[in-house]
N, C-alpha and C positions, 0 to 999 in steps of 0.2 A: 549383434545377434538378433535375427529377426524373430518376431512372434507370429506364429501361424494362427489363423482365425479358428474358432470353434469348429466350423464345419470342416476345414482342412484336417484339423486335429483328429476329428472323429472318422474322416475318410481314411486317413492314413492308418489308424489302428483297426478300423472296422472290418477290414478284409479277412484277417485272421480271427478276429473276435466273433465275426458273424457265424462261424462254424463251431464256436465254443458253447458248450451247455452251461457255463459257469458264471459269466460275468456281466450278464445284461443289467443287474442292479446298478453297477458302477456307471455304465454309460447312460443309462436313463437318467441318473442324477445329474449328469452334465447337460444332457440334450433335452430333458423334459422336465419342466418346472412343476409338474403334478406329482407329488410324493405319494399320493393315495392310489395310484393306479395298481390294479392287480395284474398278476402274472398268469393266474389260471382261472377257469370257470368250471364249475360242476353244477349241471341242471338235473335236479331231483324232481322226477316228473310222475304224477299220479292222476287218477281219475277225479272228477269233482266230488264234493262232499255235501253233507247236510249243514248249512250254515249255523243252525242251533246247536249242533255238536261241536263245532270248530271255534265259534267265536269266544272271546274272553267273557267270563262271568260278570266282570266289571272292568272298567277303565278309569283311572284317576290321572287326569292330564293325558300323558301318553304311556303311562304305566299299566300293563295289563295283569289281571288276575286270571291265570290260565285255566281253561276248562279241564275237565277229567281227561278229554280226548287229547289235548295238547299239553298236559301236565309235565311231560319229560322235557319239554323245552325250557323249563325253569332252571334246569341244570346248567344250560349254557345262555342263560338270558342276558348276560353282559355283552354277548356277540350277536344278538339277533334283532331284527326289525320285522314285525308282522304288518301286512297291508291287507286291507279289506275294502270292499265298496266299489272297486274300480270296474266300470263296464267295458265290455269290448265294443268294437265298432258295429257289430251286428248281434245285439244282446239276445236275439231269439235263435241264434245258432246253438246246436247242442251236439249230439254224437257225431264224431267224425270231422267236426269242424277243426280247422287249423288255426283259429284265432289264438289259442292259448299260447303258443310259442312263436307264431308269426305276426301277430298283431292284426291280421286280416281275416276275412271269411273265406268263402268257398272260391272266391275269384282272385285273379292275379294279373296285374299288368306291370309289375315291377321290373327293375333291371335284372334281378336274379330269379324271377318267377316267385313261386310261393316258397319262401325260405324261412326256416326257424332261426331264431336268434343265435343259437350255438353255431349253426353252419355259416351264418352271415359273418360272425366274428371271425371264425376260421378262414373264410374266404378273404377277409380284409388282412389278416395277420400272418398267413401261413408262409408268404413270401419272406418274411423276417425271421422265421424260426430256422433252426439247424436242419440241415438236409436229413431225410429219413425219418423225421418226427411224424407221428400219427396226427393228422390235422384234428380230427374229431374222434373220440372213442365213444361209440354207443353200445351199451350193454343194458340188459334187461330181459327177465324170463317172459317168453311169449306164451300165449294161451291157444287153445283149440280154435276159438273164433278170432280171427284176425280183423281187427277195426282199424281205424286211422288215427287213433291217438298215438303220438310219439313225436318222432323228429321229421320235420317236413323240409324238403328241398324239391320243389316241383312234384315229385312223387314221394309216396311215404318211404322212409328209410327204415329198414328193419334192423333192430339191434341184435347183437350176438347173444344167443339164448344161453348157451352152455358155458359155465364157469371154466370147464377144462379147455375148451376151444379158445376162450377169451384169454386164459393165461397164456396158452401157447402162441396166440396172435401178439400179445404184448411183450411177453419175455422169452419167447422161444429162441431168439438169437443171443439171450443174454446169459441164461443159466439153464441147467438141466431142468426138465419138466416132471421127472419122475419123483414122487414124494420119497424122501429119505436118501436121495443121491447127494453125494458130496460135491457142493458147487464151488469148492474153494479156488480150483484153477480158473473157472469161468469169471468169478468175481475179480480174482487177482489180474487177469487179463484186461477186463473192463477199467479197473482202477488205474492200471499202468498206462492205457491208452489216454485217460484223462490227465494224467500227469505229463504225458508227452505233450499235450496241448499247452500245459502250463509252461514247460520248458521253452517252446516256440514263442510264446507270448513274452516272456521275460526278455529273450533275445531281441525281438522286434522293438519292444518298448525302450530298451537300453539304446538301440540306434536312433530312435525318433527323438529321445529325450534332448539331444543336443541341439535340435532345431526348434526348440520350443521356448517360450517365455517363462519367467519365474512362476507365475501362477499355475501354468499348466504342467511345468516340471513338479510342482508341489503335489498336484492332482496325480501325477504318474507315481510319485513316491509313495502316496497313500495306497494306490492300486497295487504296486509291487508288494507292499506289506500285506494286503489282503491276499495276494497269491501265495505268499509264504504261509500264511494262516491255512489257507485251503491245502497246501501240500501236507502240513501237518495233520489236517483232518484225514486226508485220503491215506496217509501213511499209518494213522491210528486204526483205519478200518482194514488194512491189509491182514489176511491170515497170518498168524503168528506174531502180530504186533499188538495183540490184546483187543483186536477189532472183532467185528461180528456183524457188521451191517449199521451199527449205531454211529452217533456222532456226526451225521451228515453224509454217511456212505449210501449206497444203494439200499433202499428199503424195499426188497423184493418179498412179497408175501409167500407162504408156503403154497406150493402147487396142490390144487384140489385133486383128491384121490379119484373122485367121481362126481357126477352131477346129482345133487339132491333131487328127489322126486317131487318135493313140494316147491313151486315155482318161486314163491317169496323167500324161501330159504337160500335158493340159487342167488337172489339179488343180494343177500348178506355177503356172499362170497365175491360178487361182482364189486361191491363197495370197497372190499379190500384190495382188489385188483386195481381199481381206479386210484386209490391212494398210493399204491405202490407205483403206478405209472407216473403220477404226479411227482413222487419223490425222486424217481429216476429220470425225470425230465424226458420221458418217452412221449408224453402228449401234454397239452396245456388246456385243452377243452375237452370235457367228458360229459356224458349224459346217461342216466339210468332211468329206465321206464318200468313202472310197476303195473302190470296187466295191460289192458287196451281199453278203448273207450266204452266197451259194453261188457267187459267180463274181467274179474279178477278172481281166480281160484285161490283159495286161502289154505286151510289145513294146518294151522298153527296150534300147537299143543301147549296148554298152560303150564305143564310140568316142564317144558323145555324153555319157554319164554316167560318173561315177567308179565303175565296176563292174569286177568281175573277169571277168565273163561277160556275154553278152547274155541277157536275160531274156525268153523268148517263151512259156513255159508259162502255163497257166491256173492260178490260185493253189489253188483248192479240190481238184479232182480229180487234177490232175497233180503239184502240190507238196505239199500237205498229206496227200493220200491216195495219192499216186503216186510215181514214182521220181525226181521231180525236187527232192529235199530241198536240194540244193545251190543250186538256183535260189531256193528259199524263204529261205535264208539271205541271199542277195543282194538279194531283194526287201525283206526286213526291214532291211537295211542301207541300201538307197535310202529306204525310208520314214523311217528314222532321219535320214538326211541332209536330207530335206524339213522334218522337225520341227525340226531344228537351224537350217535356213535361215530359217524363219519366225520363230524365237526371236531369231536374230541381227538380222533385219530390224527387229523390233519394238525391240530393244535399241539400234539405230543411229539410230532415228527419234525426234526430240525431241517432248515434248508442246507444243501450241500455247500453254499458259500457262507454260512453263518449268519444270514440275514434274517434272524428270527426263525419262526416255525413256518410250515407250509400254509397254515391258516392265515397267518399275516399277510400273505401274498395270494390267497385264494378267496374268490366269492362263491358261495354256495347258495343256490337259488332253488327253493321248493316252488314249483309252479303246477298249475292244473289246467285241465280242458274246459272245466265248467266252474262257475262260482256257486251256482245253486243246483246241485244235481237232482234233487227231488222234483224242482220245478223245471228242469231241463233248460235253464237259462244261463247267459253269460253276463247278467246284470252286476254281480258282486264278485269279480275275480279276486282270488286270494293268493297271497305270496307269503312265504317266510325266507327271509334273506339272512346270511350269516357271513361274518368275516372276522379277523382278528380285531382286537382292541385298538390296533394301530393301522387298520386296514381301510378299506374304501368307505365303509358305512359309518354314519353317525350313529354311535350307540350309547346306551345307558346302563348304569350299573344293574338296574332292575328290568331292563328290556324296553323296547319301544313298540307301541301299537298305534298305527296310523290309518284312519278311515278317510278315503278321498273318493270324490266323484269324477276325477279325471279319468281319461282313457287308460286302460291297463297297458296299452302299448308303450306308454311313457316309462312304466317299470322296466320293460324289456329294454328300452333305450338306456336305462341305468346300467343294465348289464354291459351293453356296449361301451358306455362311458367308463365303467370300471376298468375294462380291458384296454382302455386307451383308444377305442374306436369312436371317434366324433363326427365322422362323415356318415350320415344315415342314408345316404342316396341308395335306393334300391331295396330298402328294408320297409316292411310293413305297409300301411295304408297311405298312399300318395296324397290323398285328400285330407289327412290329419293336419290341423292347422298349427298346433303346437308341437312341432317335431323336435322336442327336446326332452331330456330326462326329467322325472318328477322331482320338483324341489324338496329339499328337506331329507333326502335319502343319504346323499354323500356327505362325508365329513368335510369340514372347511379347514 
């Protein structure tokens, strides 16, 4: 009996598996020796802030004492890494500069033009994803004044503003979009389609098994067992079998009845849609934009949210450059709450294949367009990164805070590295000497 090479083995199985939504972790474990790579990326993108409000009040080693504005992050401190001090390539760039997500300034002579990190990752990986997947899902409440903060690929990309439209775009072909509609039949059809993929895979694997060596046969036996476990989970989620979307089935959020008038409240719904899209493997790269580079309308009521005061001022002119610094601190605290909420939601949602939670396989990155908004500079770019305790990041039970003078583009390269993209050709500043991720971020 001859033993096929690893490459032939993967090629033989890969044709049908490439169309499957369920088994990439198994094949990655054979072909990729980096167990910390993530399956998904969420970019959480906001305007710059006041460093004095954002910075920890103290740091012991790498352990931060969170400021009032970032205090909600303490709830997920074991999952996060905060970064500060990283300058962009053009520190004097400010409003409308693409540096935040592209690593470059207003110019571009790269392979892809001026491209943001999320778009670059999707360009590199989309050919390996199942057909019909949304390459990048960009959501975020827009404002009356359209600036250029957001998601860049040659020209500014405009996110979907309406949660109702976003829901229909993402789940329109999966379930009814009218609130209160019984979606049993649609969910049942979706799950039966996925089970048919499993049946085909079992047949092909059984045929292939006779041509493999003992070690690869052993791996196939383990994989067949994982398929049986997935079948059981899918059956448990079927209507009538005690299911209801839990236990690894489709995690489809409730369809919004209407679009909230307050832009930031629309983004709360957008985050739920993104989490549902991740759980259903409809997309693997998503971004959410809060306001634009010169304007963020607030209108948050303290009686509705966990705030000390109502937030009614506009972020740029009234908070950052005006007299409402107290509201800016409260807005930052609210943004921290939303970051925490989506991280917890991902942590509480199981993977369809049983490989932990969504957070275990997702990197969430809070990025900004400026490091010091009052000074209009990109001298001290700031990030908050989050992943599962067994994810890409090197984490600590009390959180980690890192201050670095390295270029902020290197953190963007960490996002690429986390997603398994290690060829950086065409991204960022071609003159950057150290074209490598920032050390100390990834778990070893």
